[in-house]
C-alpha positions in Angstrom: 78.5 -110.4 154.2 75.8 -113.0 154.8 73.9 -112.8 158.1 75.0 -116.4 158.9 78.7 -115.4 158.6 78.1 -112.5 161.1 76.2 -114.8 163.6 79.1 -117.3 163.3 81.7 -114.6 164.0 79.7 -113.3 167.0 79.5 -116.8 168.4 83.3 -117.2 167.7 84.0 -114.0 169.6 81.8 -115.0 172.5 83.5 -118.4 172.7 87.0 -116.8 172.6 86.1 -114.3 175.3 84.9 -117.2 177.5 88.1 -119.1 176.8 90.2 -116.0 177.7 88.3 -115.4 180.9 88.7 -119.1 182.0 92.4 -119.0 181.2 92.9 -115.8 183.2 90.9 -117.3 186.1 93.0 -120.4 186.1 96.3 -118.4 185.6 96.9 -120.2 182.3 98.8 -117.3 180.8 100.1 -119.1 177.7 96.5 -120.0 176.8 95.4 -116.4 177.6 98.1 -115.0 175.2 97.1 -117.4 172.5 93.4 -116.5 172.9 94.2 -112.8 172.7 96.0 -113.4 169.5 93.0 -115.3 168.1 90.7 -112.4 169.1 93.0 -109.9 167.4 93.0 -112.1 164.3 89.2 -112.4 164.3 89.0 -108.6 164.4 91.2 -108.4 161.3 88.8 -110.8 159.5 85.5 -109.4 160.9 85.8 -105.6 161.2 82.0 -105.4 161.5 82.2 -106.9 165.1 83.8 -103.6 166.2 86.1 -105.4 168.7 88.0 -103.0 171.0 91.2 -104.8 170.0 93.4 -102.5 172.1 92.0 -104.1 175.3 93.0 -107.5 174.0 96.5 -106.1 173.3 96.6 -105.0 177.0 95.5 -108.5 178.1 98.1 -110.0 175.8 100.8 -107.7 177.3 99.8 -108.7 180.8 99.9 -112.4 179.9 103.4 -112.0 178.3 104.5 -110.3 181.5 103.3 -113.3 183.6 105.2 -115.5 181.2 108.3 -113.3 181.7 108.4 -112.3 178.1 109.2 -108.7 178.8 109.9 -107.4 175.3 106.7 -108.9 174.0 104.8 -107.5 177.0 106.1 -104.0 176.3 105.3 -104.3 172.6 101.7 -105.4 173.2 101.2 -102.8 175.9 102.5 -100.1 173.6 100.1 -101.3 170.9 97.3 -101.2 173.5 98.3 -97.7 174.5 98.4 -96.4 170.9 95.0 -98.1 170.2 93.4 -96.4 173.2 94.8 -93.0 172.3 93.4 -93.4 168.8 90.1 -94.7 170.1 89.7 -91.6 172.4 90.7 -89.3 169.5 88.3 -90.8 166.9 85.2 -92.1 168.8 82.5 -90.1 170.4 82.8 -90.7 174.1 80.1 -90.1 176.6 82.7 -88.8 179.1 85.9 -87.0 177.8 87.9 -88.7 180.5 86.9 -92.2 179.4 89.9 -94.5 179.3 92.3 -92.1 180.8 92.8 -94.2 183.9 93.3 -97.3 181.7 95.9 -95.3 179.7 97.7 -94.3 182.9 97.7 -97.9 184.2 99.2 -99.1 180.9 101.9 -96.4 180.9 102.8 -97.2 184.5 103.1 -100.9 183.7 105.3 -100.2 180.6 107.6 -98.0 182.8 107.8 -100.6 185.5 108.7 -103.4 183.1 111.3 -101.2 181.3 112.8 -100.1 184.6 112.9 -103.5 186.2 113.5 -106.0 183.3 114.8 -104.2 180.2 117.8 -102.3 181.4 
């Protein structure tokens, strides 16, 4: 890969992150969901960026929840959960308990959605 391509992808990621943060700040959840999908697609094209894509699946699930799309929310949150479990299993972590609280929060959210909206 050419250095220019990499710089362009880094700039694209930075721009998408800003777009996501702005959408979340403004409570524009449809834009937030769309932006998460764009970041996940960028990861598929640009593996060298090492995007922690599971965190964007979590953001996507939370955006879907705000949009009352409960099945999509649970699917995205499950993908985030599986990604975090894999990340913890395959990466060298400074602290063995890294991400455990995040995992618990995702699991609680999934349980709450299923219990409340998907009976």
